[in-house]
Structure formats: C-alpha cells, structure tokens
NULO-398107 format. One record per residue (C-alpha): residue number from 1; chain; x, z, y. Coordinates in Angstrom, 3 decimals. Layout:
BEGIN
@n->NUM&chain->A&x->X&z->Z&y->Y
...
***
This chain:
BEGIN
@n->1&chain->A&x->-152.222&z->5.990&y->-43.929
@n->2&chain->A&x->-153.976&z->6.530&y->-47.318
@n->3&chain->A&x->-151.478&z->8.472&y->-49.430
@n->4&chain->A&x->-152.079&z->6.612&y->-52.612
@n->5&chain->A&x->-149.773&z->4.514&y->-54.770
@n->6&chain->A&x->-150.997&z->2.009&y->-57.446
@n->7&chain->A&x->-148.482&z->1.517&y->-60.234
@n->8&chain->A&x->-149.258&z->-1.425&y->-62.586
@n->9&chain->A&x->-147.325&z->-0.825&y->-65.754
@n->10&chain->A&x->-147.714&z->-3.599&y->-68.375
@n->11&chain->A&x->-147.398&z->-1.290&y->-71.337
@n->12&chain->A&x->-149.681&z->0.337&y->-73.858
@n->13&chain->A&x->-149.291&z->4.117&y->-73.349
@n->14&chain->A&x->-149.741&z->5.206&y->-77.012
@n->15&chain->A&x->-146.659&z->7.451&y->-77.100
@n->16&chain->A&x->-144.528&z->9.614&y->-74.760
@n->17&chain->A&x->-141.804&z->7.013&y->-74.242
@n->18&chain->A&x->-139.379&z->6.838&y->-71.354
@n->19&chain->A&x->-141.774&z->5.019&y->-69.046
@n->20&chain->A&x->-144.633&z->7.488&y->-69.652
@n->21&chain->A&x->-142.382&z->10.456&y->-69.133
@n->22&chain->A&x->-141.024&z->9.019&y->-65.929
@n->23&chain->A&x->-144.599&z->8.487&y->-64.675
@n->24&chain->A&x->-145.227&z->12.197&y->-65.379
@n->25&chain->A&x->-142.230&z->13.185&y->-63.308
@n->26&chain->A&x->-143.226&z->10.724&y->-60.559
@n->27&chain->A&x->-146.749&z->12.115&y->-60.380
@n->28&chain->A&x->-145.417&z->15.719&y->-60.163
@n->29&chain->A&x->-143.155&z->14.959&y->-57.191
@n->30&chain->A&x->-145.811&z->12.899&y->-55.409
@n->31&chain->A&x->-148.255&z->15.771&y->-55.744
@n->32&chain->A&x->-145.957&z->17.981&y->-53.719
@n->33&chain->A&x->-146.290&z->15.459&y->-50.787
@n->34&chain->A&x->-150.048&z->15.152&y->-51.117
@n->35&chain->A&x->-149.983&z->11.666&y->-52.673
@n->36&chain->A&x->-152.255&z->10.227&y->-55.422
@n->37&chain->A&x->-150.926&z->8.102&y->-58.233
@n->38&chain->A&x->-153.133&z->5.440&y->-59.873
@n->39&chain->A&x->-151.569&z->4.291&y->-63.131
@n->40&chain->A&x->-152.845&z->0.903&y->-64.375
@n->41&chain->A&x->-151.873&z->0.433&y->-68.107
@n->42&chain->A&x->-152.793&z->-2.288&y->-70.583
@n->43&chain->A&x->-154.923&z->0.133&y->-72.548
@n->44&chain->A&x->-156.273&z->3.682&y->-72.199
@n->45&chain->A&x->-153.580&z->6.327&y->-72.616
@n->46&chain->A&x->-153.442&z->8.310&y->-75.827
@n->47&chain->A&x->-154.549&z->11.947&y->-75.715
@n->48&chain->A&x->-150.964&z->13.091&y->-75.836
@n->49&chain->A&x->-150.038&z->10.848&y->-72.811
@n->50&chain->A&x->-153.035&z->11.958&y->-70.867
@n->51&chain->A&x->-152.515&z->15.520&y->-71.504
@n->52&chain->A&x->-148.891&z->15.317&y->-70.368
@n->53&chain->A&x->-149.930&z->14.745&y->-66.808
@n->54&chain->A&x->-150.390&z->18.288&y->-65.464
@n->55&chain->A&x->-151.092&z->17.580&y->-61.832
@n->56&chain->A&x->-154.529&z->16.642&y->-60.502
@n->57&chain->A&x->-153.337&z->13.693&y->-58.453
@n->58&chain->A&x->-153.301&z->11.092&y->-61.326
@n->59&chain->A&x->-156.001&z->8.461&y->-62.055
@n->60&chain->A&x->-155.913&z->5.983&y->-64.920
@n->61&chain->A&x->-157.092&z->2.360&y->-64.826
@n->62&chain->A&x->-156.797&z->-0.545&y->-67.250
@n->63&chain->A&x->-155.436&z->-4.019&y->-66.592
@n->64&chain->A&x->-155.480&z->-5.344&y->-70.102
@n->65&chain->A&x->-153.301&z->-7.950&y->-71.882
@n->66&chain->A&x->-156.145&z->-10.491&y->-72.173
@n->67&chain->A&x->-156.391&z->-10.792&y->-68.487
@n->68&chain->A&x->-152.762&z->-10.389&y->-67.533
@n->69&chain->A&x->-152.068&z->-14.119&y->-67.220
@n->70&chain->A&x->-155.211&z->-15.336&y->-65.494
@n->71&chain->A&x->-157.539&z->-14.924&y->-62.562
@n->72&chain->A&x->-159.282&z->-11.922&y->-64.217
@n->73&chain->A&x->-156.231&z->-9.843&y->-63.772
@n->74&chain->A&x->-156.211&z->-10.371&y->-60.021
@n->75&chain->A&x->-159.967&z->-9.747&y->-59.696
@n->76&chain->A&x->-159.556&z->-6.557&y->-61.627
@n->77&chain->A&x->-156.545&z->-5.548&y->-59.584
@n->78&chain->A&x->-158.448&z->-6.396&y->-56.402
@n->79&chain->A&x->-161.223&z->-4.044&y->-57.352
@n->80&chain->A&x->-158.753&z->-1.288&y->-58.022
@n->81&chain->A&x->-157.189&z->-1.822&y->-54.675
@n->82&chain->A&x->-160.456&z->-1.820&y->-52.909
@n->83&chain->A&x->-161.452&z->1.320&y->-54.656
@n->84&chain->A&x->-158.363&z->3.367&y->-53.878
@n->85&chain->A&x->-156.946&z->1.582&y->-50.725
@n->86&chain->A&x->-153.320&z->2.353&y->-51.611
@n->87&chain->A&x->-150.592&z->2.249&y->-49.114
@n->88&chain->A&x->-148.017&z->1.403&y->-51.844
@n->89&chain->A&x->-148.200&z->-0.846&y->-54.946
@n->90&chain->A&x->-145.499&z->-1.244&y->-57.624
@n->91&chain->A&x->-145.787&z->-3.477&y->-60.711
@n->92&chain->A&x->-143.563&z->-3.752&y->-63.770
@n->93&chain->A&x->-143.186&z->-5.528&y->-67.139
@n->94&chain->A&x->-145.297&z->-8.517&y->-66.405
@n->95&chain->A&x->-142.591&z->-10.535&y->-64.549
@n->96&chain->A&x->-141.937&z->-10.777&y->-60.856
@n->97&chain->A&x->-143.589&z->-14.256&y->-60.559
@n->98&chain->A&x->-147.169&z->-13.202&y->-60.223
@n->99&chain->A&x->-149.764&z->-13.364&y->-57.453
@n->100&chain->A&x->-149.846&z->-9.611&y->-57.419
@n->101&chain->A&x->-147.886&z->-9.444&y->-54.076
@n->102&chain->A&x->-150.237&z->-11.791&y->-52.301
@n->103&chain->A&x->-153.340&z->-10.149&y->-53.794
@n->104&chain->A&x->-152.136&z->-6.742&y->-52.641
@n->105&chain->A&x->-151.009&z->-7.945&y->-49.204
@n->106&chain->A&x->-154.300&z->-9.764&y->-48.348
@n->107&chain->A&x->-156.103&z->-6.498&y->-49.317
@n->108&chain->A&x->-154.084&z->-4.418&y->-46.872
@n->109&chain->A&x->-151.370&z->-2.826&y->-49.067
@n->110&chain->A&x->-148.424&z->-1.944&y->-46.825
@n->111&chain->A&x->-145.440&z->-1.536&y->-49.249
@n->112&chain->A&x->-144.878&z->-3.670&y->-52.251
@n->113&chain->A&x->-142.120&z->-3.497&y->-55.025
@n->114&chain->A&x->-141.509&z->-5.005&y->-58.405
@n->115&chain->A&x->-139.824&z->-2.787&y->-60.949
@n->116&chain->A&x->-137.699&z->-4.891&y->-63.260
@n->117&chain->A&x->-137.133&z->-3.500&y->-66.727
@n->118&chain->A&x->-136.776&z->-6.844&y->-68.486
@n->119&chain->A&x->-134.108&z->-7.522&y->-71.026
@n->120&chain->A&x->-132.756&z->-11.118&y->-70.919
@n->121&chain->A&x->-131.993&z->-13.770&y->-73.576
@n->122&chain->A&x->-128.984&z->-14.006&y->-75.817
@n->123&chain->A&x->-127.153&z->-16.042&y->-73.048
@n->124&chain->A&x->-126.915&z->-13.145&y->-70.646
@n->125&chain->A&x->-127.077&z->-13.655&y->-66.931
@n->126&chain->A&x->-129.216&z->-16.802&y->-66.348
@n->127&chain->A&x->-128.085&z->-19.842&y->-64.466
@n->128&chain->A&x->-129.442&z->-20.297&y->-60.866
@n->129&chain->A&x->-132.750&z->-22.047&y->-60.712
@n->130&chain->A&x->-133.286&z->-25.517&y->-59.208
@n->131&chain->A&x->-134.001&z->-25.521&y->-55.425
@n->132&chain->A&x->-137.691&z->-26.532&y->-55.808
@n->133&chain->A&x->-138.427&z->-23.810&y->-58.397
@n->134&chain->A&x->-136.550&z->-21.276&y->-56.242
@n->135&chain->A&x->-138.562&z->-22.199&y->-53.140
@n->136&chain->A&x->-141.834&z->-21.817&y->-55.111
@n->137&chain->A&x->-140.666&z->-18.498&y->-56.482
@n->138&chain->A&x->-139.664&z->-17.314&y->-53.018
@n->139&chain->A&x->-143.149&z->-18.161&y->-51.747
@n->140&chain->A&x->-144.809&z->-16.090&y->-54.496
@n->141&chain->A&x->-142.589&z->-13.068&y->-53.933
@n->142&chain->A&x->-142.508&z->-13.419&y->-50.090
@n->143&chain->A&x->-144.546&z->-10.187&y->-49.488
@n->144&chain->A&x->-142.330&z->-8.076&y->-51.626
@n->145&chain->A&x->-140.339&z->-5.402&y->-49.933
@n->146&chain->A&x->-137.918&z->-5.233&y->-52.795
@n->147&chain->A&x->-137.092&z->-5.268&y->-56.471
@n->148&chain->A&x->-135.985&z->-2.056&y->-58.189
@n->149&chain->A&x->-133.803&z->-2.812&y->-61.191
@n->150&chain->A&x->-132.971&z->-0.477&y->-63.926
@n->151&chain->A&x->-129.305&z->-1.451&y->-64.195
@n->152&chain->A&x->-126.658&z->-3.438&y->-62.344
@n->153&chain->A&x->-126.957&z->-6.041&y->-65.063
@n->154&chain->A&x->-130.561&z->-6.702&y->-64.270
@n->155&chain->A&x->-129.763&z->-6.697&y->-60.473
@n->156&chain->A&x->-127.306&z->-9.402&y->-61.060
@n->157&chain->A&x->-129.776&z->-11.375&y->-63.082
@n->158&chain->A&x->-132.269&z->-11.077&y->-60.291
@n->159&chain->A&x->-129.804&z->-12.248&y->-57.742
@n->160&chain->A&x->-128.860&z->-15.205&y->-59.886
@n->161&chain->A&x->-132.513&z->-16.120&y->-60.383
@n->162&chain->A&x->-132.943&z->-15.955&y->-56.648
@n->163&chain->A&x->-136.706&z->-15.358&y->-56.773
@n->164&chain->A&x->-136.109&z->-12.740&y->-53.965
@n->165&chain->A&x->-133.374&z->-12.447&y->-51.321
@n->166&chain->A&x->-130.358&z->-10.567&y->-52.487
@n->167&chain->A&x->-130.694&z->-7.854&y->-49.866
@n->168&chain->A&x->-133.978&z->-6.826&y->-51.411
@n->169&chain->A&x->-132.416&z->-6.045&y->-54.787
@n->170&chain->A&x->-131.823&z->-2.402&y->-55.654
@n->171&chain->A&x->-130.506&z->-0.593&y->-58.727
@n->172&chain->A&x->-131.882&z->2.734&y->-59.825
@n->173&chain->A&x->-131.080&z->3.769&y->-63.394
@n->174&chain->A&x->-133.817&z->4.914&y->-65.706
@n->175&chain->A&x->-133.919&z->8.608&y->-66.339
@n->176&chain->A&x->-135.116&z->11.066&y->-68.984
@n->177&chain->A&x->-136.330&z->14.664&y->-68.901
@n->178&chain->A&x->-133.108&z->16.397&y->-69.559
@n->179&chain->A&x->-134.791&z->19.831&y->-69.478
@n->180&chain->A&x->-137.587&z->19.273&y->-71.951
@n->181&chain->A&x->-140.620&z->21.444&y->-72.417
@n->182&chain->A&x->-139.447&z->24.384&y->-74.547
@n->183&chain->A&x->-142.620&z->24.216&y->-76.789
@n->184&chain->A&x->-140.674&z->22.076&y->-79.187
@n->185&chain->A&x->-138.131&z->24.795&y->-79.773
@n->186&chain->A&x->-134.297&z->24.745&y->-79.745
@n->187&chain->A&x->-132.668&z->21.674&y->-80.916
@n->188&chain->A&x->-131.572&z->23.290&y->-84.221
@n->189&chain->A&x->-135.176&z->24.208&y->-85.006
@n->190&chain->A&x->-136.380&z->20.715&y->-84.242
@n->191&chain->A&x->-133.637&z->19.257&y->-86.431
@n->192&chain->A&x->-134.596&z->21.471&y->-89.335
@n->193&chain->A&x->-138.240&z->20.659&y->-89.013
@n->194&chain->A&x->-137.509&z->16.961&y->-88.871
@n->195&chain->A&x->-135.378&z->17.001&y->-92.034
@n->196&chain->A&x->-137.936&z->19.088&y->-93.894
@n->197&chain->A&x->-140.804&z->16.735&y->-92.899
@n->198&chain->A&x->-138.898&z->13.607&y->-94.193
@n->199&chain->A&x->-137.154&z->15.348&y->-97.101
@n->200&chain->A&x->-133.648&z->14.630&y->-95.814
@n->201&chain->A&x->-131.113&z->16.905&y->-97.544
@n->202&chain->A&x->-129.086&z->19.231&y->-95.404
@n->203&chain->A&x->-125.762&z->17.788&y->-96.619
@n->204&chain->A&x->-126.643&z->14.246&y->-95.456
@n->205&chain->A&x->-125.392&z->13.132&y->-92.011
@n->206&chain->A&x->-127.994&z->11.183&y->-90.141
@n->207&chain->A&x->-127.420&z->7.845&y->-88.341
@n->208&chain->A&x->-130.523&z->7.252&y->-86.189
@n->209&chain->A&x->-132.029&z->4.045&y->-84.728
@n->210&chain->A&x->-135.141&z->4.258&y->-82.446
@n->211&chain->A&x->-136.569&z->0.920&y->-81.304
@n->212&chain->A&x->-139.043&z->-1.699&y->-81.975
@n->213&chain->A&x->-138.571&z->-3.438&y->-85.369
@n->214&chain->A&x->-137.877&z->-6.917&y->-84.050
@n->215&chain->A&x->-134.980&z->-9.249&y->-84.373
@n->216&chain->A&x->-133.839&z->-8.803&y->-80.766
@n->217&chain->A&x->-133.126&z->-5.130&y->-81.539
@n->218&chain->A&x->-130.538&z->-6.052&y->-84.278
@n->219&chain->A&x->-132.281&z->-4.253&y->-87.102
@n->220&chain->A&x->-130.733&z->-6.398&y->-89.740
@n->221&chain->A&x->-127.291&z->-5.816&y->-88.143
@n->222&chain->A&x->-127.951&z->-2.162&y->-88.366
@n->223&chain->A&x->-128.880&z->-2.411&y->-92.052
@n->224&chain->A&x->-125.862&z->-4.539&y->-92.869
@n->225&chain->A&x->-123.725&z->-1.933&y->-91.134
@n->226&chain->A&x->-125.490&z->0.832&y->-93.129
@n->227&chain->A&x->-124.678&z->-0.935&y->-96.433
@n->228&chain->A&x->-120.939&z->-0.882&y->-95.516
@n->229&chain->A&x->-121.071&z->2.756&y->-94.471
@n->230&chain->A&x->-122.927&z->3.894&y->-97.631
@n->231&chain->A&x->-120.280&z->2.216&y->-99.748
@n->232&chain->A&x->-117.634&z->4.562&y->-98.212
@n->233&chain->A&x->-119.773&z->7.546&y->-97.417
@n->234&chain->A&x->-122.732&z->7.644&y->-99.837
@n->235&chain->A&x->-124.245&z->10.841&y->-98.431
@n->236&chain->A&x->-124.989&z->9.186&y->-95.037
@n->237&chain->A&x->-128.655&z->8.811&y->-94.286
@n->238&chain->A&x->-130.143&z->6.145&y->-91.936
@n->239&chain->A&x->-133.359&z->6.957&y->-90.116
@n->240&chain->A&x->-135.265&z->4.152&y->-88.439
@n->241&chain->A&x->-137.936&z->5.287&y->-85.947
@n->242&chain->A&x->-140.347&z->2.631&y->-84.765
@n->243&chain->A&x->-142.664&z->-0.177&y->-85.830
@n->244&chain->A&x->-143.087&z->-3.902&y->-85.277
@n->245&chain->A&x->-144.164&z->-7.120&y->-86.961
@n->246&chain->A&x->-140.960&z->-7.145&y->-89.213
@n->247&chain->A&x->-141.493&z->-3.675&y->-90.544
@n->248&chain->A&x->-142.057&z->-4.669&y->-94.174
@n->249&chain->A&x->-139.380&z->-7.411&y->-93.965
@n->250&chain->A&x->-136.701&z->-4.861&y->-92.931
@n->251&chain->A&x->-137.753&z->-2.408&y->-95.555
@n->252&chain->A&x->-137.459&z->-5.127&y->-98.103
@n->253&chain->A&x->-133.975&z->-5.964&y->-96.748
@n->254&chain->A&x->-132.884&z->-2.371&y->-97.179
@n->255&chain->A&x->-133.926&z->-2.491&y->-100.841
@n->256&chain->A&x->-132.054&z->-5.873&y->-101.259
@n->257&chain->A&x->-128.954&z->-4.311&y->-99.850
@n->258&chain->A&x->-129.128&z->-1.410&y->-102.289
@n->259&chain->A&x->-129.566&z->1.285&y->-99.619
@n->260&chain->A&x->-133.318&z->2.055&y->-99.927
@n->261&chain->A&x->-132.536&z->5.688&y->-101.047
@n->262&chain->A&x->-130.308&z->6.137&y->-97.992
@n->263&chain->A&x->-133.037&z->5.095&y->-95.521
@n->264&chain->A&x->-136.052&z->6.796&y->-94.090
@n->265&chain->A&x->-138.669&z->4.809&y->-92.155
@n->266&chain->A&x->-140.773&z->7.114&y->-90.011
@n->267&chain->A&x->-142.890&z->4.428&y->-88.369
@n->268&chain->A&x->-143.793&z->4.960&y->-84.664
@n->269&chain->A&x->-143.513&z->8.572&y->-83.394
@n->270&chain->A&x->-145.494&z->9.645&y->-80.340
@n->271&chain->A&x->-142.426&z->11.584&y->-79.091
@n->272&chain->A&x->-139.238&z->11.161&y->-81.083
@n->273&chain->A&x->-137.391&z->13.823&y->-78.962
@n->274&chain->A&x->-140.056&z->16.518&y->-79.584
@n->275&chain->A&x->-140.286&z->15.495&y->-83.247
@n->276&chain->A&x->-136.606&z->16.305&y->-83.632
@n->277&chain->A&x->-135.290&z->12.860&y->-84.448
@n->278&chain->A&x->-132.468&z->13.000&y->-81.961
@n->279&chain->A&x->-131.726&z->16.693&y->-82.633
@n->280&chain->A&x->-131.295&z->15.967&y->-86.413
@n->281&chain->A&x->-128.979&z->12.947&y->-85.887
@n->282&chain->A&x->-125.159&z->13.002&y->-85.882
@n->283&chain->A&x->-125.020&z->9.462&y->-84.505
@n->284&chain->A&x->-127.496&z->7.148&y->-82.688
@n->285&chain->A&x->-127.263&z->3.375&y->-82.803
@n->286&chain->A&x->-128.614&z->0.515&y->-80.637
@n->287&chain->A&x->-127.227&z->-2.719&y->-81.999
@n->288&chain->A&x->-129.208&z->-5.092&y->-79.866
@n->289&chain->A&x->-128.764&z->-8.852&y->-79.973
@n->290&chain->A&x->-130.472&z->-9.637&y->-76.669
@n->291&chain->A&x->-129.147&z->-8.435&y->-73.323
@n->292&chain->A&x->-130.729&z->-5.008&y->-72.953
@n->293&chain->A&x->-131.936&z->-4.240&y->-69.471
@n->294&chain->A&x->-131.076&z->-0.532&y->-69.994
@n->295&chain->A&x->-131.707&z->1.403&y->-73.168
@n->296&chain->A&x->-134.055&z->4.457&y->-73.039
@n->297&chain->A&x->-133.361&z->5.563&y->-76.599
@n->298&chain->A&x->-129.590&z->5.745&y->-75.763
@n->299&chain->A&x->-130.087&z->8.219&y->-72.941
@n->300&chain->A&x->-132.533&z->10.160&y->-74.943
@n->301&chain->A&x->-129.841&z->10.531&y->-77.633
@n->302&chain->A&x->-127.254&z->11.484&y->-75.024
@n->303&chain->A&x->-129.492&z->14.118&y->-73.448
@n->304&chain->A&x->-129.503&z->15.749&y->-76.961
@n->305&chain->A&x->-125.749&z->15.651&y->-77.189
@n->306&chain->A&x->-125.610&z->12.707&y->-79.687
@n->307&chain->A&x->-122.843&z->10.096&y->-79.397
@n->308&chain->A&x->-124.006&z->6.486&y->-79.544
@n->309&chain->A&x->-122.706&z->3.230&y->-81.196
@n->310&chain->A&x->-124.149&z->0.329&y->-79.330
@n->311&chain->A&x->-123.747&z->-3.359&y->-78.633
@n->312&chain->A&x->-121.728&z->-4.476&y->-75.648
@n->313&chain->A&x->-124.821&z->-6.199&y->-74.217
@n->314&chain->A&x->-126.665&z->-6.266&y->-70.903
@n->315&chain->A&x->-126.855&z->-2.943&y->-69.147
@n->316&chain->A&x->-125.681&z->-0.866&y->-72.176
@n->317&chain->A&x->-121.980&z->-0.735&y->-71.009
@n->318&chain->A&x->-123.158&z->1.007&y->-67.865
@n->319&chain->A&x->-124.466&z->3.852&y->-70.036
@n->320&chain->A&x->-122.088&z->4.040&y->-73.067
@n->321&chain->A&x->-118.485&z->4.696&y->-72.018
@n->322&chain->A&x->-116.430&z->3.215&y->-74.830
@n->323&chain->A&x->-114.347&z->5.893&y->-76.549
@n->324&chain->A&x->-115.787&z->8.620&y->-74.272
@n->325&chain->A&x->-119.479&z->9.252&y->-75.043
@n->326&chain->A&x->-119.777&z->6.664&y->-77.793
@n->327&chain->A&x->-118.546&z->3.335&y->-78.879
@n->328&chain->A&x->-119.297&z->-0.227&y->-77.827
@n->329&chain->A&x->-119.229&z->-3.065&y->-80.442
@n->330&chain->A&x->-119.634&z->-6.808&y->-80.269
@n->331&chain->A&x->-123.160&z->-8.264&y->-80.617
@n->332&chain->A&x->-124.193&z->-9.037&y->-84.270
@n->333&chain->A&x->-121.054&z->-7.539&y->-85.780
@n->334&chain->A&x->-121.998&z->-5.128&y->-88.617
@n->335&chain->A&x->-118.429&z->-4.718&y->-89.700
@n->336&chain->A&x->-117.329&z->-3.362&y->-86.295
@n->337&chain->A&x->-120.373&z->-1.210&y->-86.133
@n->338&chain->A&x->-119.799&z->0.315&y->-89.528
@n->339&chain->A&x->-116.149&z->1.017&y->-88.637
@n->340&chain->A&x->-117.225&z->2.901&y->-85.507
@n->341&chain->A&x->-119.943&z->4.825&y->-87.388
@n->342&chain->A&x->-117.448&z->5.798&y->-90.117
@n->343&chain->A&x->-114.890&z->6.955&y->-87.519
@n->344&chain->A&x->-117.478&z->9.319&y->-86.061
@n->345&chain->A&x->-118.809&z->10.409&y->-89.476
@n->346&chain->A&x->-115.324&z->11.458&y->-90.536
@n->347&chain->A&x->-114.474&z->13.512&y->-87.491
@n->348&chain->A&x->-116.602&z->16.452&y->-86.600
@n->349&chain->A&x->-114.358&z->17.214&y->-83.677
@n->350&chain->A&x->-114.715&z->13.655&y->-82.192
@n->351&chain->A&x->-118.458&z->13.740&y->-82.632
@n->352&chain->A&x->-118.737&z->17.082&y->-80.921
@n->353&chain->A&x->-116.492&z->16.055&y->-78.069
@n->354&chain->A&x->-118.333&z->12.718&y->-77.496
@n->355&chain->A&x->-121.645&z->14.585&y->-77.836
@n->356&chain->A&x->-120.660&z->16.981&y->-75.034
@n->357&chain->A&x->-119.608&z->13.976&y->-72.894
@n->358&chain->A&x->-122.878&z->12.213&y->-73.610
@n->359&chain->A&x->-124.922&z->15.257&y->-72.610
@n->360&chain->A&x->-122.824&z->15.684&y->-69.436
@n->361&chain->A&x->-123.364&z->12.076&y->-68.491
@n->362&chain->A&x->-127.094&z->12.322&y->-69.113
@n->363&chain->A&x->-127.367&z->15.356&y->-66.767
@n->364&chain->A&x->-125.174&z->13.728&y->-64.151
@n->365&chain->A&x->-126.507&z->10.226&y->-64.071
@n->366&chain->A&x->-129.844&z->9.907&y->-65.937
@n->367&chain->A&x->-131.921&z->12.863&y->-64.834
@n->368&chain->A&x->-135.566&z->11.743&y->-64.364
@n->369&chain->A&x->-136.042&z->14.039&y->-61.571
@n->370&chain->A&x->-133.369&z->12.351&y->-59.571
@n->371&chain->A&x->-134.665&z->8.943&y->-60.582
@n->372&chain->A&x->-138.152&z->9.768&y->-59.416
@n->373&chain->A&x->-136.762&z->11.156&y->-56.121
@n->374&chain->A&x->-134.839&z->7.872&y->-55.584
@n->375&chain->A&x->-138.003&z->5.778&y->-56.268
@n->376&chain->A&x->-140.025&z->7.829&y->-53.763
@n->377&chain->A&x->-137.388&z->7.535&y->-51.115
@n->378&chain->A&x->-137.077&z->3.774&y->-51.359
@n->379&chain->A&x->-140.899&z->3.516&y->-51.379
@n->380&chain->A&x->-141.136&z->5.613&y->-48.173
@n->381&chain->A&x->-142.961&z->8.472&y->-49.992
@n->382&chain->A&x->-140.160&z->10.895&y->-49.651
@n->383&chain->A&x->-138.021&z->11.457&y->-46.488
@n->384&chain->A&x->-134.874&z->9.216&y->-46.520
@n->385&chain->A&x->-131.583&z->11.013&y->-46.832
@n->386&chain->A&x->-129.162&z->8.557&y->-45.262
@n->387&chain->A&x->-128.772&z->7.770&y->-41.620
@n->388&chain->A&x->-128.951&z->4.077&y->-42.365
@n->389&chain->A&x->-132.311&z->4.542&y->-44.101
@n->390&chain->A&x->-131.034&z->3.601&y->-47.548
@n->391&chain->A&x->-130.754&z->6.266&y->-50.278
@n->392&chain->A&x->-131.239&z->4.965&y->-53.726
@n->393&chain->A&x->-130.525&z->8.186&y->-55.757
@n->394&chain->A&x->-128.731&z->8.251&y->-58.963
@n->395&chain->A&x->-127.278&z->4.817&y->-58.778
@n->396&chain->A&x->-127.835&z->3.452&y->-55.290
@n->397&chain->A&x->-126.697&z->-0.187&y->-55.071
@n->398&chain->A&x->-128.173&z->-2.827&y->-52.909
@n->399&chain->A&x->-126.921&z->-6.386&y->-52.726
@n->400&chain->A&x->-125.636&z->-7.463&y->-49.286
@n->401&chain->A&x->-126.366&z->-10.880&y->-47.802
@n->402&chain->A&x->-128.802&z->-13.542&y->-48.936
@n->403&chain->A&x->-127.255&z->-14.688&y->-52.290
***
C-alpha cells in the first residue's frame, strides 16, 4: 500500500484559519506513521500557511475554482492521483455530489471520504429528496466509504438528504490548537499589542466578531445589537475581523447607526489568535442567520477563555452551552443579543466564570490533536481503538441503519 493521502480542500489558504491549522496537525500525526499528505487547495498557499507545515511529508497541489465544476477538475485530479498513487482520498467544501469518488475509484484509490463542513440555508435541516434524485445521488456517491460531518446537525442534514446510506455518516467535531505556539507570547501580551495596534483604549471592553462580512453571518444584526449596547455602555468597543463583498456597506451602516467611533474594522487577519484579537476581547459574538455547520471562531474564542454570544442555529448549540460557557439567542434578534452582551459586560465575575468553562470545554471537546487522531482512525491510517472497529474520537457518532 502506498502510504499517501490526497486531501482536496476547496478553500483558498491565504490565512491560518481553522482548516489550515487542522491540516498542519493532520500532517504532523501522519508523519509519525510514515504517511505523505498531498493538500489540494484552490490556490497556492500563502507564505505563512506554507511555513506552518513543519514536517517534510507535505506536498501542495492546486485544483482551482475555475475548474471545480467541470471536466477540467477531474482531469487535474486524475493527474494528481496518477502522480502520487494515494491509498486514501478525502474531499471537502465542494459538495458531496461530484464525480470525485468515481474518478478516484477508477484510478485505484482504496479509501474515499467526503468531509462535510457546509452550513445550510435559513430553513435548517432540509426535506428528503425525491426518489429519483436520491437514486442518482446514491449512484454518484456509491464508492464513498463514508461522510465525516463536523457536527451532529450536519450529520442529520446528510441523513435527511440521503445521498449516502445513514450508516456511512459519522460526526467528528472540528478542533483548534489549544496549545498554541508560544512565539505569540502570553495572552495578556497579545491583548496589549492588539489594543495598541488598533488604538483601542484600555478602559474599553471589547466585543469581537470574526467572520466573513456577508449577510449569512448576521453582520447587520451584530451592528444593531451594538447600537443598543453603546446606548447603555458607551465605552464598549466592537471589533470586526474579516472581509467580504459587503465590507463598505457594513461600515456605512455603523456610521448610520451612530456607532462609528465604537467600531474597529481590522479587515482580514492572517491569524486572529496570534494577532491577539481573541485575547483582547471580553466577549465574542457569532450571530449567524444561516444554519452554521459548526463555528471555528467560536471555539477559537473559547480556547482563549472568552465567553460567546451566538445564534441558536445549526451546530452552534452543540458548542455553546447556554448559561454555562456563553449565551444562545434567537436568529436575527439584536435586542436579545444586546441584552446578553450587556449581562456579560456588567458582571466581571460571570464573564470570568463562563470564560473558564469555555476554556475547559475547548480542551475537553475541541482539541485539534484529538480531532486529527479521530480522522486518521476512521481513515485507517491510525490503529483503531475499539474492538468493533469504530472509534470516532472527540465526538464519535455514527448513524445506525439505512435511513
């Protein structure tokens, strides 16, 4: 067996986000077992991303966006498979209904998985598909050994969609590096550097949002909540990390709401954790409108001991324990969000207690080392731990029956 895995990740690796950092951990663990990892991104990785891989078993290839929906993708993928002859192939972010499984199978790949990170629409768990569409979908995914989902919510969506049999659906939560490289310094030092860089006064409490600046992420809900908070606590400062096609629109909205001086827009940061964004924050928010598959920025905040105010949407309630490590609020409800933010701002003791619980939950449930270990076990790259041959690590659920 050729100890090589091809991982087709439909993202542009221009920052050290959760998926990039997970790939680093995956590569490190695979190296110990003598395996190579071929990462196929939509574009060449940035220098920061490339330098983060510190083991010699990693190779980079490009399967770009322009070819992701047509025959060129499969020709390019075929060339990569023929070049490396992998035993395992995993693909993510491009949707399960692709000809990738058949392309890989016909070229001799032995183990095939789809990794489902996809958030769903406003309606939540989708209705079951018509029998004809389901049959076609089943045919396209027939070679798959399984689908690894990042939350139970996503697993339930996949079972309802019925593109694959229910017994092939597994849940493994995303993870973050809870023991970050110390070169960024202690959290307090990172926080001080962040405040200094963006000229945020020491007496201002920071409410943070890290996400794409798109409607699905509830940016306008966040700003409407911010207006209510500033009216009661004028020294609150709102930091928005990220970029997107609505960047200028949202900055204009902040001005219209009269909170321009209480907002800082950093743009995209290559590594928000190392930059000190989470360390500087008293509260982190994720007020999504769509049904989030998971929420990397939530567990990044939790790993830094920051309580979270988030929408009760998708997989988020599997991360945020309402009243314990943060608060859950209804979707698109700025009044409820502002009330919870104010509750936390006005109680240092509550913030500290919830922050400790958040950090504890991150260590216990969302450690990237355990996530990577679980992936390798289910892919057959690491010895299985259970007698029945199923060990799915930090979450470990698989549906029973056909569904």
